[in-house]
C-alpha positions, 0 to 999 in steps of 0.5 A: 461499464461497471454496474453495481447489480452486477456484483449484488452477491459479492457485495451482500457477502462482503457487508456481512463479512465485515463483522466476522474480521472485526476485532477489538482487543483493548489490553496486551495479550499473549504475543498481541499488543492490545488497541484502543480501537475496534479494527479489521484485520485481513482475516479470523484465521492466521492474522486474527487479531492483527491490524496491518499498517499497510492493509489498513490503508487499503481497507479503509478505503473500503470501510468508507465506501461502505460508510464504516467511518467511525471503524475507519476513524478507529483504525487510525486512532490505533496507529496513533497510540502505536506511534505513541507507545513504540515510536514507530507505527508497527507492521502489525501490532505484535510484540515481535514486529516492534522493530519493523514496519510497512510502507508509510500510509498513515496520511493517506487513511488520515485524509480519506477519514477526514474527507468525511468527517472533517474534524478539524482537532482530529486532524491536528492529532494525527498530523502531528504523529504523521511528522513525528513518523516521517522525521524519526523513522523514516528520515532518520540518519542516527540509528542502526536501522538506517533508512535515509541512506542515499541523496536524500531517499530512504530504503527498507530497513528493520532493527535486524538490519538484515536482507530479508527482514527489510524486504519483510517491511516492504510487505513484498514478503518475498519477491525477486525484485529486491534479488535476496539485497534489499537493503541495497536498494532506494524503492520507488514505491517506498520513496513514493509513499514518502513524497505523497505523505509530504504533499499531503502534510502540506495540504494539510498545513495549508487547511490548518493555516500553516503556512509556513509548515506547508510550504516547508513540506512541499518543498521537501516533496519537491525536492523528493521527486527531482532526485527520484527523476534523476536516479529511478525514471529511466527515459528510454524505457519509460518507467520507474524502477527501484535504485541499487545505491551501492552500485549506482544503478538502476535495477532492471527489474520490472515491477509494478512498484513503478506505477506508485509515482502516478499513484502519489501524483509525482509522475510528469504527464508524459511520464505517466504516458510512457508508464501506461504503455508498460501495462502490456508488461503486466496485465493479464485475464484477471488484471496486474501480475506483481513483477514481469514474467521472467528473470524470477528466482528459482524458488517461487515467491508469492509477490512475483508473477503470476500473482496479482494482489488486490491493494496493488490493483488500486495503486495502479487503477489509481495511478491511471485515473489520476492522469486521465486514462479512465479507459485504461483504469476501468478496463483493469478494474473491470478484469479483477471484478470479473475474476474474484467475482467468478472465484467467489462464485465457485468457492464462496470465498475471496482470496488474498492473492489471485493468479491474473494469468490463470484467473484463479486463485492465488499461488501459495507462497510463503504460507497456505493460501489465506480467505476472507480477505480484508484488502481485497473484500475492500478493494472489491466494494472501492472498484464498484462505487468508482466505477458505477458513480 
């Protein structure tokens, strides 16, 4: 059993730390784009004044759990502002990132906030921007940085239109998962997120009383689901894989991106059960590793084994909960929480990523190990809340 009192020292640290990584930058300043509302950055060192797109969803989970609703709502409003200014939700608010996004979590973070504030006018405003982002960015056929490329499914691609920057848009910067050819893949995590995006919009418009829009988005989501089943589900291996549309075949590479269909709720119950059985490929003393152990690049890449990332732990755990696998979910949550606590008591810090095999600080990759840390703190709070109810 996970008990809040067992993590009291960690939770106190996190509660006090929110202030240190909360910033307000209302005007453009040097490389940073100004944002109208306060926001939480990953840390106050190399990511100072940065609001990242996919980080923010996981941070908002923790903010809502910590009853910091106004701050969470402001972060969503910042993305509305960015889209209206640039016609893209940037990967972060830096001018050199104006041609790159990240996994589309806008509707997910919106619903986390709306379920508390129940502000219909606000929901209408954000939903209109979400529709535009979906249509004009992820589903656009005409831009040079084309995302919609094969059978109604999308890929990662930014304005440079090369493999390495597409990989940066994935958030997995960098990984062996795409074999240095990210543009060639239909990623299972991205298309699962887009499925959830469409399902969320269907539910939003059902709530708002627009039955036709609700029906249209549900049809789009179900159409996407059928294509994901056909191209990305491997019945023999019992897992979802990225699809290389250039070579017309599935990637054989196991990554925890294959759990996103459970988080998004698009997997069937039998697919979820088979996916659950693959936990053994990823589960270690400290939690879930990002990838398979073998077949990795000679050069270490930070989103590969043996590293596990806080946001991805939530995706796996929430996916398991969605299908009733509470025992597995709680076991993984406890492993992650206990590792975080152990490292915190030794170092006095929370870290961006962890080596889940050794249950220790993560293996450094593109840059030195970072402390703080926005989504680590947030996921820790959310997991304690989820399992100590």
